[in-house]
C-alpha positions as CSV (number, residue, x, y, z in Angstrom):
1,M,-20.7,-15.1,23.9
2,K,-17.3,-16.5,23.1
3,N,-16.7,-20.2,23.7
4,M,-13.7,-20.1,26.0
5,E,-12.4,-23.3,24.3
6,Q,-12.3,-21.5,21.0
7,Q,-8.8,-20.1,20.3
8,E,-8.9,-16.4,19.2
9,I,-8.4,-16.0,15.5
10,K,-5.7,-13.4,14.9
11,F,-6.1,-10.7,12.3
12,L,-2.6,-11.2,11.1
13,D,-0.2,-13.7,12.6
14,L,3.2,-12.3,11.8
15,Q,5.1,-14.8,13.9
16,K,3.5,-17.7,12.0
17,I,4.1,-16.0,8.6
18,N,7.8,-15.5,9.3
19,A,8.3,-18.9,11.1
20,Q,7.7,-20.5,7.7
21,H,10.9,-19.0,6.4
22,R,12.8,-18.9,9.7
23,N,15.9,-20.9,8.6
24,E,16.3,-18.9,5.4
25,L,15.8,-15.6,7.2
26,L,18.4,-16.5,9.8
27,T,20.8,-17.6,7.1
28,A,20.3,-14.3,5.2
29,F,20.8,-12.3,8.5
30,E,24.0,-14.2,9.2
31,R,25.3,-13.5,5.7
32,V,24.9,-9.7,6.2
33,V,26.4,-9.9,9.7
34,D,29.4,-11.8,8.4
35,S,29.9,-9.5,5.4
36,G,30.9,-6.5,7.5
37,W,29.1,-4.2,5.2
38,Y,25.8,-2.8,6.6
39,I,24.7,0.2,4.5
40,L,24.0,0.1,0.7
41,G,25.9,-3.0,0.1
42,E,25.4,-6.2,-1.9
43,A,22.1,-7.2,-0.2
44,V,20.4,-4.0,-1.2
45,K,21.7,-4.1,-4.7
46,K,20.5,-7.7,-5.1
47,F,17.1,-7.0,-3.8
48,E,16.8,-3.8,-5.9
49,D,17.6,-5.9,-9.0
50,S,15.2,-8.7,-8.0
51,Y,12.3,-6.4,-7.2
52,A,12.8,-4.4,-10.4
53,A,12.7,-7.6,-12.4
54,Y,9.6,-8.8,-10.5
55,C,7.8,-5.5,-11.1
56,G,9.0,-5.3,-14.7
57,T,10.7,-1.9,-14.3
58,K,14.2,-0.8,-15.2
59,Y,15.0,0.5,-11.8
60,C,14.2,-0.1,-8.1
61,I,15.7,2.1,-5.4
62,G,15.5,0.9,-1.8
63,V,14.5,3.4,0.8
64,A,13.6,3.4,4.5
65,N,9.8,3.2,4.3
66,G,6.8,3.7,2.1
67,L,6.1,7.3,3.2
68,D,9.7,8.2,2.2
69,A,9.2,6.5,-1.1
70,L,6.3,8.7,-2.0
71,T,7.9,11.8,-0.5
72,I,11.2,11.3,-2.4
73,I,9.4,10.8,-5.7
74,V,7.6,14.1,-5.4
75,R,10.8,15.8,-4.2
76,A,12.7,14.4,-7.2
77,Y,10.2,15.8,-9.6
78,K,10.7,19.2,-8.0
79,E,14.4,18.9,-8.5
80,L,13.8,18.0,-12.1
81,G,11.6,21.0,-12.6
82,Y,8.3,19.2,-13.2
83,F,6.8,20.4,-9.9
84,N,6.9,23.7,-8.0
85,D,5.7,25.0,-4.7
86,G,1.9,25.4,-4.7
87,D,1.3,22.9,-7.6
88,E,-1.5,20.5,-7.1
89,V,-1.6,16.7,-7.0
90,I,-4.9,14.7,-7.5
91,V,-5.2,12.1,-4.7
92,P,-8.0,9.9,-3.4
93,A,-9.8,11.2,-0.4
94,N,-10.1,7.7,0.9
95,T,-6.6,6.7,1.7
96,Y,-4.1,6.4,4.6
97,I,-2.7,9.8,5.5
98,A,0.8,8.9,4.3
99,T,-0.3,9.5,0.7
100,I,-1.3,13.1,1.5
101,L,1.7,13.7,3.8
102,S,4.1,13.1,0.9
103,I,2.4,15.9,-1.1
104,S,2.2,18.6,1.6
105,A,5.7,17.8,2.9
106,N,7.0,19.0,-0.5
107,G,5.0,22.2,-0.5
108,L,2.4,21.0,-3.0
109,M,-1.3,20.9,-2.5
110,P,-3.4,17.7,-2.3
111,V,-6.6,17.8,-4.2
112,L,-9.0,15.2,-2.8
113,V,-11.2,13.1,-5.1
114,E,-14.0,10.9,-3.8
115,P,-13.8,7.1,-4.2
116,D,-15.9,4.6,-6.0
117,I,-18.1,3.3,-3.2
118,N,-17.8,-0.3,-4.6
119,T,-14.0,-0.6,-5.1
120,F,-12.9,2.0,-2.4
121,N,-10.4,3.4,-5.0
122,I,-10.4,6.8,-6.6
123,D,-13.4,7.4,-8.8
124,V,-11.9,8.1,-12.2
125,T,-15.0,9.8,-13.4
126,K,-14.5,12.5,-10.9
127,I,-10.8,13.3,-11.7
128,E,-11.1,15.6,-14.6
129,E,-13.4,18.1,-12.8
130,K,-10.7,18.6,-10.2
131,I,-7.9,19.4,-12.7
132,S,-6.8,23.0,-12.8
133,N,-3.9,24.8,-14.4
134,K,-1.9,24.0,-11.3
135,T,-2.4,20.3,-11.5
136,K,0.8,18.4,-12.2
137,A,0.2,14.8,-11.1
138,I,-2.2,12.1,-10.2
139,M,-1.4,9.8,-7.2
140,P,-3.6,6.8,-7.4
141,V,-3.6,4.4,-4.4
142,H,-4.2,0.7,-4.9
143,L,-6.2,0.5,-1.7
144,Y,-6.5,-2.8,0.2
145,G,-4.7,-4.6,-2.6
146,Q,-7.0,-3.7,-5.5
147,L,-5.6,-1.9,-8.6
148,C,-7.1,1.4,-9.6
149,D,-8.4,1.8,-13.2
150,M,-4.9,2.7,-14.5
151,I,-5.9,2.6,-18.1
152,A,-8.4,5.4,-17.5
153,I,-6.1,7.3,-15.2
154,N,-3.2,7.1,-17.7
155,K,-5.4,8.4,-20.5
156,I,-6.3,11.4,-18.4
157,A,-2.7,12.0,-17.4
158,E,-1.6,11.9,-21.0
159,R,-4.3,14.3,-22.1
160,Y,-3.3,16.9,-19.4
161,K,0.5,16.0,-19.4
162,L,0.5,14.9,-15.8
163,K,2.8,12.6,-13.9
164,V,1.3,9.4,-12.4
165,I,2.8,8.3,-9.1
166,E,1.4,5.0,-7.9
167,D,1.0,4.3,-4.2
168,C,1.6,0.6,-4.1
169,A,1.9,0.2,-0.3
170,Q,-0.8,-2.4,-0.2
171,S,-0.6,-4.0,-3.7
172,Q,2.7,-5.9,-4.0
173,G,2.2,-8.4,-6.8
174,A,-1.1,-7.2,-8.2
175,V,-1.2,-7.8,-11.9
176,A,-3.2,-5.6,-14.3
177,T,-5.2,-6.9,-17.2
178,D,-2.3,-6.1,-19.6
179,G,0.1,-8.3,-17.5
180,K,2.0,-5.4,-15.9
181,I,2.5,-5.4,-12.1
182,A,1.8,-2.7,-9.6
183,G,4.7,-0.2,-9.6
184,N,5.0,-0.4,-13.4
185,L,1.7,1.2,-14.2
186,G,2.6,4.9,-14.0
187,H,5.8,7.0,-14.2
188,A,6.9,5.9,-10.7
189,G,5.7,3.6,-7.9
190,A,6.2,3.8,-4.2
191,H,6.2,0.6,-2.2
192,S,6.0,-0.1,1.5
193,F,7.5,-3.3,3.1
194,Y,6.1,-2.6,6.6
195,P,5.9,-6.0,8.4
196,G,2.2,-6.4,7.8
197,K,2.3,-5.9,4.0
198,N,1.9,-8.7,1.6
199,L,5.7,-8.5,1.1
200,G,6.7,-7.5,4.6
201,A,10.2,-6.9,6.1
202,L,11.0,-7.4,9.8
203,G,11.0,-3.7,10.4
204,D,10.4,-0.6,8.3
205,A,11.4,-0.7,4.6
206,G,10.3,0.6,1.2
207,S,11.3,1.1,-2.4
208,I,10.7,3.2,-5.5
209,T,10.3,1.7,-9.0
210,T,10.5,3.5,-12.3
211,N,11.6,3.2,-15.9
212,D,12.8,6.8,-16.0
213,P,16.7,7.1,-15.8
214,L,16.6,10.7,-14.8
215,L,14.2,10.0,-11.9
216,H,16.3,7.1,-10.9
217,E,19.4,9.2,-10.7
218,V,17.8,12.0,-8.6
219,V,16.0,9.6,-6.3
220,S,19.2,7.6,-5.7
221,G,20.9,10.8,-4.6
222,L,18.1,12.1,-2.5
223,R,17.8,9.0,-0.4
224,N,21.5,9.3,0.5
225,Y,21.9,12.8,1.8
226,G,21.6,14.2,-1.7
227,S,24.8,12.5,-2.7
228,K,25.7,10.4,-5.7
229,K,29.4,10.6,-4.8
230,K,30.6,10.4,-1.2
231,Y,31.0,13.8,0.4
232,H,29.7,15.6,-2.7
233,N,26.1,16.7,-2.3
234,D,24.0,17.6,-5.4
235,Y,20.7,18.0,-3.4
236,K,19.5,18.9,0.1
237,G,18.7,15.2,0.6
238,M,17.8,12.9,3.4
239,N,18.9,9.7,5.0
240,S,16.4,7.1,3.8
241,R,18.3,4.0,2.8
242,L,17.0,0.5,2.8
243,D,19.0,-1.5,5.4
244,E,21.2,-4.3,4.3
245,V,19.5,-6.6,6.8
246,Q,16.0,-5.8,5.7
247,A,17.0,-6.1,2.0
248,A,18.4,-9.6,2.7
249,L,15.2,-10.7,4.5
250,L,13.0,-9.3,1.7
251,Q,15.1,-11.2,-0.8
252,V,14.0,-14.4,0.9
253,K,10.3,-13.4,1.2
254,L,10.0,-12.2,-2.4
255,K,10.3,-15.8,-3.5
256,Y,7.0,-16.6,-1.8
257,L,5.0,-13.5,-2.6
258,D,3.0,-14.9,-5.5
259,K,2.2,-18.1,-3.6
260,E,1.1,-16.2,-0.5
261,N,-1.0,-13.8,-2.7
262,E,-2.7,-16.8,-4.2
263,R,-3.6,-18.1,-0.7
264,R,-5.0,-14.6,0.1
265,R,-7.2,-14.9,-3.0
266,E,-8.4,-18.3,-1.9
267,I,-9.4,-17.0,1.5
268,A,-11.1,-14.0,0.0
269,G,-13.0,-16.3,-2.4
270,M,-14.2,-18.4,0.5
271,Y,-15.4,-15.3,2.4
272,S,-17.2,-13.9,-0.6
273,A,-18.9,-17.2,-1.5
274,A,-20.0,-18.1,2.0
275,I,-20.8,-14.9,3.9
276,K,-24.5,-14.5,3.4
277,N,-25.4,-12.0,6.1
278,T,-27.4,-9.4,4.3
279,R,-26.5,-6.7,6.9
280,L,-23.0,-6.7,5.5
281,H,-21.7,-5.2,2.2
282,L,-19.0,-7.5,0.8
283,P,-16.0,-6.1,-1.1
284,H,-16.3,-5.7,-4.8
285,E,-13.6,-6.9,-7.3
286,S,-13.1,-4.6,-10.2
287,K,-11.9,-5.7,-13.7
288,A,-8.7,-3.6,-13.4
289,G,-6.6,-6.6,-12.5
290,A,-5.8,-9.3,-9.9
291,H,-6.8,-8.2,-6.3
292,V,-4.1,-9.3,-3.9
293,W,-6.3,-8.9,-0.8
294,H,-4.0,-7.0,1.5
295,V,-7.1,-6.8,3.7
296,Y,-10.7,-8.0,3.3
297,V,-12.9,-5.1,4.0
298,L,-16.6,-5.2,4.8
299,R,-19.0,-2.3,5.2
300,V,-21.6,-2.5,8.0
301,A,-24.0,0.3,9.0
302,N,-23.9,-0.5,12.8
303,R,-20.2,-1.0,13.1
304,T,-20.0,-0.6,16.9
305,S,-22.4,-3.5,17.5
306,F,-20.5,-5.7,15.0
307,E,-17.1,-4.9,16.5
308,Q,-18.3,-5.9,20.0
309,Y,-19.8,-9.1,18.5
310,L,-16.5,-10.1,16.9
311,K,-14.6,-9.4,20.1
312,D,-17.1,-11.5,22.1
313,N,-16.5,-14.4,19.6
314,G,-12.7,-14.2,19.5
315,I,-12.3,-12.8,16.0
316,Q,-9.7,-10.1,15.7
317,Y,-10.4,-7.2,13.3
318,V,-9.0,-3.8,12.2
319,I,-10.6,-0.7,11.0
320,H,-8.9,0.8,7.9
321,Y,-9.4,3.7,8.7
322,P,-11.6,5.3,11.4
323,V,-10.9,9.0,10.5
324,P,-10.5,10.3,6.9
325,P,-7.5,12.6,6.2
326,H,-9.6,15.7,5.7
327,Q,-11.0,15.3,9.2
328,Q,-7.6,14.9,10.9
329,P,-6.4,17.8,13.1
330,A,-3.1,17.7,11.1
331,Y,-5.1,18.8,8.0
332,H,-7.4,21.4,9.5
333,E,-7.1,23.4,6.3
334,L,-9.1,20.6,4.6
335,S,-11.8,20.3,7.3
336,H,-14.2,22.5,5.3
337,L,-14.5,19.8,2.5
338,S,-17.7,17.8,2.1
339,L,-16.8,14.3,1.1
340,P,-19.8,12.2,1.9
341,I,-18.7,8.9,0.3
342,T,-15.4,9.0,2.0
343,E,-17.0,9.9,5.3
344,L,-19.5,7.1,5.0
345,L,-16.8,4.5,4.2
346,H,-14.7,5.6,7.2
347,Q,-17.8,5.1,9.4
348,E,-18.6,1.6,8.0
349,V,-15.5,-0.3,7.0
350,I,-14.1,-3.1,9.0
351,S,-11.5,-5.7,8.0
352,L,-11.8,-9.4,8.7
353,P,-8.7,-11.7,9.4
354,I,-6.8,-12.6,6.3
355,S,-3.3,-13.9,5.9
356,P,-1.5,-16.7,3.9
357,V,-1.1,-18.8,7.1
358,M,-4.8,-18.9,8.0
359,T,-6.2,-22.4,8.0
360,N,-9.5,-23.4,6.3
361,A,-10.9,-24.2,9.7
362,E,-10.1,-20.6,10.9
363,V,-11.7,-19.1,7.7
364,N,-14.8,-21.2,8.2
365,R,-15.0,-20.2,11.8
366,V,-14.9,-16.5,10.8
367,I,-17.6,-17.2,8.2
368,E,-19.8,-19.0,10.8
369,V,-19.5,-16.2,13.3
370,V,-20.1,-13.4,10.8
371,N,-23.2,-15.2,9.4
372,E,-24.7,-15.6,12.8
373,W,-24.5,-11.9,13.7
374,V,-27.8,-10.1,14.4
375,E,-28.1,-6.6,15.7
């Protein structure tokens, strides 16, 4: 049982993460307050320019959240005539539901592809068998901070003339083997800056990156009521604008992203080197690029027992995710699908604490507890 003198180890200590930058964050906040301009002002423009430069893309468009980023990209391709109602988008079956929501919200059909059981990402060897004459795009998800095999995916997309829309919600700063960064590995990238992300705001926030000037133009209008000029509406748009305050805070935190990702890699390396419990399947690093370890995900056959053990020993954890999208009531039309690898992963995955502010003592405590687990 838990030693009452042992302090609980948090899964993600957001207070401690943001406390590191408290003075800079408060100064940035005050700058926005004092500016008197609170929507689509200088702070948003500055962050868009900075994040585009960081990702290596020509454009970055700030939006309200990661789901909106995905949804607006798909909608923009409809406006540009690339997609039509009923078209299909290849998407990993093993993902957070937001990825699939962005497709169905636009009247398109998600076509689910099983993951590679080792990397958790879409199995590129199973993509082509799912392509039909209605397929118009592939939406790879860099799940848990690990890049998909984008070289293989882009080759397939080029062969079939498909758009590639990256879901980068968990992969800010991940660098591919060719030196390109997540968000610059397809035709467009969607980013979430939810507070718990590697680059997290202090509220909801997101962005879209692309090198396509036409997509940039349409996306910029769609996020702002469909308007590029005030009171003139080119599209039936939406209100999904990155707040000035969040942009200013993200501008501060962007400076520290690479350093914090490096600390995540150090912690993941400590876990992978020292966890020796053979009842657990440790995460696998692919050769697609640098893993940024948004979360450190184990697989365990008897998860319920392991969960209780972690609770008893003061180790916080999260399950990413307990129910796959095709088994959610919202997608009852997909409930007939048999996706055994996806279903197995959702029954077995469990995420250990990982964040850039964890101490080595905390990491070693997690390792000790995990290694001592017996069913």
